[in-house]
C-alpha positions in Angstrom: 102.1 149.7 97.9 105.6 148.1 97.4 106.3 150.7 94.7 105.4 153.5 97.2 107.7 152.1 99.9 110.6 151.9 97.4 110.0 155.4 96.4 109.9 156.5 100.0 113.2 154.7 100.7 114.8 156.7 97.9 113.6 159.9 99.5 115.2 158.9 102.8 118.5 159.1 101.1 117.8 162.6 99.7 118.5 165.7 101.8 117.8 169.4 102.0 115.5 171.1 99.5 114.8 168.0 97.5 113.4 166.3 100.7 111.4 169.4 101.5 109.7 169.1 98.1 109.1 165.4 98.6 107.1 165.8 101.8 104.1 167.5 100.1 104.2 164.9 97.3 104.1 162.1 99.9 101.2 163.7 101.6 99.3 164.0 98.4 100.1 160.4 97.5 98.9 159.1 100.8 95.7 161.1 100.7 95.0 159.9 97.2 95.6 156.2 97.9 94.7 156.2 101.6 91.8 153.6 101.4 93.9 151.0 99.5 96.9 151.5 101.8 94.9 151.2 105.0 93.2 148.0 103.8 96.6 146.1 103.9 97.9 145.3 107.3 101.5 145.1 106.2 101.4 148.7 105.0 100.7 150.0 108.5 104.3 149.3 109.5 105.6 151.2 106.6 103.2 154.0 107.2 104.3 154.2 110.8 107.9 154.6 109.9 107.0 157.1 107.3 104.9 159.1 109.8 107.8 159.1 112.3 110.2 160.3 109.7 107.9 163.2 108.6 107.3 164.2 112.2 111.0 164.3 113.0 111.6 166.5 110.0 108.8 168.8 110.8 109.8 169.1 114.5 113.3 170.2 113.6 112.1 172.7 111.1 111.3 175.4 113.7 114.7 175.1 115.3 116.4 175.2 111.9 114.5 178.4 111.0 115.6 180.0 114.3 119.2 179.1 113.7 119.0 180.4 110.1 117.5 183.7 111.3 120.2 184.2 114.0 122.9 183.4 111.4 121.5 186.0 109.0 121.4 188.7 111.7 125.0 188.0 112.6 126.2 188.1 109.0 124.3 191.4 108.5 125.9 192.9 111.6 129.4 191.9 110.3 128.6 193.5 106.9 127.6 196.7 108.6 130.7 196.8 110.8 132.9 196.4 107.7 131.2 199.3 106.0 131.6 201.5 109.0 135.3 200.9 109.3 136.0 202.6 106.0 138.6 200.2 104.9 141.9 198.9 106.3 144.6 201.0 107.8 147.9 200.6 106.1 151.2 201.4 108.0 154.2 201.9 105.8 157.6 201.7 107.4 160.5 203.4 105.6 163.0 201.1 104.0 166.5 201.0 105.5 167.8 201.9 102.0 165.9 205.1 102.0 167.1 206.0 105.5 170.7 205.4 104.5 170.4 207.6 101.4 169.0 210.5 103.5 171.8 210.1 106.0 174.4 210.3 103.3 173.0 213.5 101.9 173.0 215.1 105.3 176.6 214.0 105.9 177.7 215.5 102.6 176.0 218.8 103.5 177.7 218.9 106.9 181.1 218.1 105.4 180.7 221.0 102.9 179.7 223.4 105.6 182.7 222.3 107.7 185.0 222.9 104.8 183.6 226.4 104.2 184.0 227.3 107.9 187.5 225.9 107.9 188.5 228.0 104.9 187.6 231.1 106.9 189.8 230.0 109.8 192.7 229.4 107.5 192.3 232.8 106.0 192.3 234.3 109.5 195.5 232.6 110.4 197.2 234.0 107.3 196.3 237.5 108.3 198.0 237.3 111.6 201.4 236.5 110.2 
């Protein structure tokens, strides 16, 4: 029985899926060697602690499944919302360099038009003399 308790103590250290696989193995081990274990009074204390450990794991299993299910639903909803959005919206602001370049072109056009109209005025003044 000492070997079994050492093996059980190593399983106490393990967590998660490994421990979930260990519980059926422990059950099979106990059922197979039940008569020999029960005949020793010292083994009852070890069995009691093992039983309490297994019960605590089994009692939290239902709550863990509920939390896992809720988490899966939330993640699925988030994935659906991302698909419905159709991607991110990108706003592009014009650079100040581009705006200055456009303003210069407009100013040049305006200056040329002013020069043309001024030429006409000068010609008119020459006619009156």
